[in-house]
C-alpha positions as CSV (number, residue, x, y, z in Angstrom):
1,M,-4.6,5.7,12.7
2,T,-5.8,6.0,16.3
3,S,-9.0,4.5,17.5
4,D,-10.6,7.9,17.8
5,N,-9.9,8.9,14.2
6,K,-12.9,8.0,12.1
7,E,-11.4,9.0,8.7
8,Y,-11.8,6.3,6.0
9,V,-8.3,4.9,5.4
10,L,-8.5,4.8,1.6
11,R,-9.9,8.4,1.3
12,E,-12.1,7.4,-1.7
13,R,-13.0,11.1,-2.4
14,D,-9.3,12.2,-2.5
15,D,-8.3,13.0,-6.1
16,Q,-4.7,11.7,-5.4
17,E,-6.1,8.4,-4.2
18,I,-8.4,8.0,-7.2
19,K,-5.4,8.6,-9.5
20,R,-3.4,6.0,-7.5
21,L,-6.2,3.5,-7.9
22,G,-6.4,4.2,-11.6
23,F,-2.7,3.6,-12.0
24,Q,-3.0,0.4,-10.0
25,H,-5.8,-0.7,-12.3
26,Q,-3.6,0.0,-15.3
27,V,-0.8,-2.0,-13.8
28,W,-3.0,-5.1,-13.4
29,K,-5.3,-4.5,-16.5
30,D,-3.7,-7.2,-18.7
31,S,-4.1,-9.8,-15.9
32,S,-7.7,-8.7,-15.0
33,D,-8.7,-8.6,-18.7
34,L,-7.5,-12.2,-19.1
35,A,-9.4,-13.2,-16.0
36,I,-12.5,-11.5,-17.3
37,K,-12.2,-13.3,-20.7
38,R,-11.8,-16.7,-18.9
39,S,-14.8,-16.1,-16.7
40,N,-17.3,-16.5,-19.5
41,I,-19.2,-13.3,-18.5
42,S,-21.9,-12.4,-21.0
43,K,-24.9,-10.0,-21.2
44,S,-27.1,-12.5,-19.6
45,K,-25.0,-12.7,-16.4
46,L,-25.7,-10.6,-13.3
47,I,-22.7,-9.1,-11.7
48,I,-22.7,-7.0,-8.5
49,D,-19.8,-4.7,-7.5
50,L,-20.1,-3.8,-3.8
51,G,-17.4,-1.5,-2.4
52,C,-14.7,-2.5,-4.9
53,G,-13.2,0.9,-5.5
54,P,-14.0,3.6,-8.0
55,G,-15.4,1.3,-10.6
56,Y,-12.5,0.8,-13.0
57,L,-12.9,-3.0,-13.1
58,A,-16.7,-2.8,-13.1
59,K,-16.4,-0.7,-16.3
60,D,-14.1,-3.3,-17.9
61,L,-16.6,-6.0,-17.0
62,L,-19.4,-4.0,-18.6
63,T,-17.3,-3.4,-21.7
64,H,-16.4,-7.1,-22.0
65,A,-20.0,-8.3,-21.5
66,A,-21.1,-5.9,-24.3
67,D,-18.7,-7.6,-26.8
């Protein structure tokens, strides 16, 4: 990428990139689920997700907090 190219490197609106990020999420899902369980997150906790991708992990956090 040259300095005059302003394209976002991760191309968040690119369907292929979204699929790649979904696959990556699935690869790490068991580990991230374990981390979520150990974090003691509950409905009463406030979590903010800023620029962390398409939201796959945020959805898992929401699902876990609802349990």
